[in-house]
Steps between C-alpha positions, in 0.01 A plus 500: 500500500153588607206316353240708329158360596205542272127443534527260205658246734164444664319463165755256363482263796136432422581414141761236597439128493554260783856409603667237286635195678876496529722197493811450714831487319844507669738766382834633622440630848691752713583391851406757758510515882157501659458737795334434829197714575578642840132604535202363316465692170179700478358435158381844401698598190724730707872425528555622857555130606784463244787701642715459192228635276530211256867470410458223245430574130432289192583652166277271294178587681619840625377422848653591838431228755587331820403181692496421862347240730431412861378173646151540350522679163706594198469875424544661154528865429514630137531853369431590134577833335459384137195620306501187283502273804232698674249452220576128484496442874172681540349316207643149554661504843847393626550134592732361760565122491677326787655149480781295646812471284481190273138427598293326239190697593402821321506694826245729663410832334345818624387761241426853609336743443179355361262784411123487477420538133124512538389793284374784717310811426676711239644814656456824314773740601589837351850503658760232551503392867808562719754220529406418858132459398599268214715297735215477746269366224760247391552361856122493554466250211738250668277228644684173477830313505543212255649172621623191314663178612424505875399165645255654745341753259296481181666669205337839429423823676489544875395808690745761620358425841539120475550275805795309352756751606599614147521878508563756224475876465589764243554872538678789318779690667575869481674450162198321362699175498287193551574297819386148560537296819406127520516252793462129450490260802780241500254227595304555178823471305596178680820667623625427849648794697880502508522238226831558313411367153511751220161644396439630145290811444361611170382860463299556184345812354210352298470631144208526260422179310369440147561617150496863387155438365374401843672794663353733245156351570561580872582855404181526295307380802664778702400755236144388491463542875711815561596650163494874471470578868783745487584503124334834433675675791864439433531211258685275748222268588204317353537402142824687461664286765841409368584187696662644812435337839424155371261576216557397141500727195201446276683489164796285381543346840792261542558311823798659683690426819234684703269204440738230612554359844832559679631297789805419707604218740676530836608235751544535870475308825277613776651756734558374854444714805818586677489477879 
């Protein structure tokens, strides 16, 4: 399924609140086999480094994914082709938490993407931009990576071009599916290369928080800033916006599954390089 991308994505990002903090809770986890990265993975949002093109799939989050490692980093690649996920990920991010099995700590979490929600100059456009242009605008708003629980780092946002070795990138493929790649240094995770203990990973698509009243207030904020931009042209945008792509209907809104977080757990040992 191809994702239909709309200019309202960009508008809605600005109306979103900050990321909610997420707790760590152990749930049933699938055991997978980690793969050795024969070559360092280039973190660019392009899957050419993943020869299997992400052969793992989780039905709860509707994400294709894979994990690999070398002696320095753990690498994550995730592909999303769900419209509901796309709006949530771009608004609230996707979080990956890493922890040793049975550890009493909450683990280290990386959340990405984190978009710049500083209101910019309102764009007046008579025609809806092409999909590639909208994608370019979305990616241009990604400025930070959010980190939590790292001993060496202060919780909060760090630059995409940080010196800690945490890397993340997002892109859209030819089918308009969203691709994310993330690399986290083993040293920051406190994981020794070739250690054989099971590691637990939580992959979480962060949902919208708050009551229907709060979410309706957010929608009103969106309307105040951008209402009517396209409403007179074809009735699909502006104040006639019907809740697609992460927005909320203005009348009789009831919180639905689109507003909730989804997550899954996997367990794996580090892959070991074969001589």
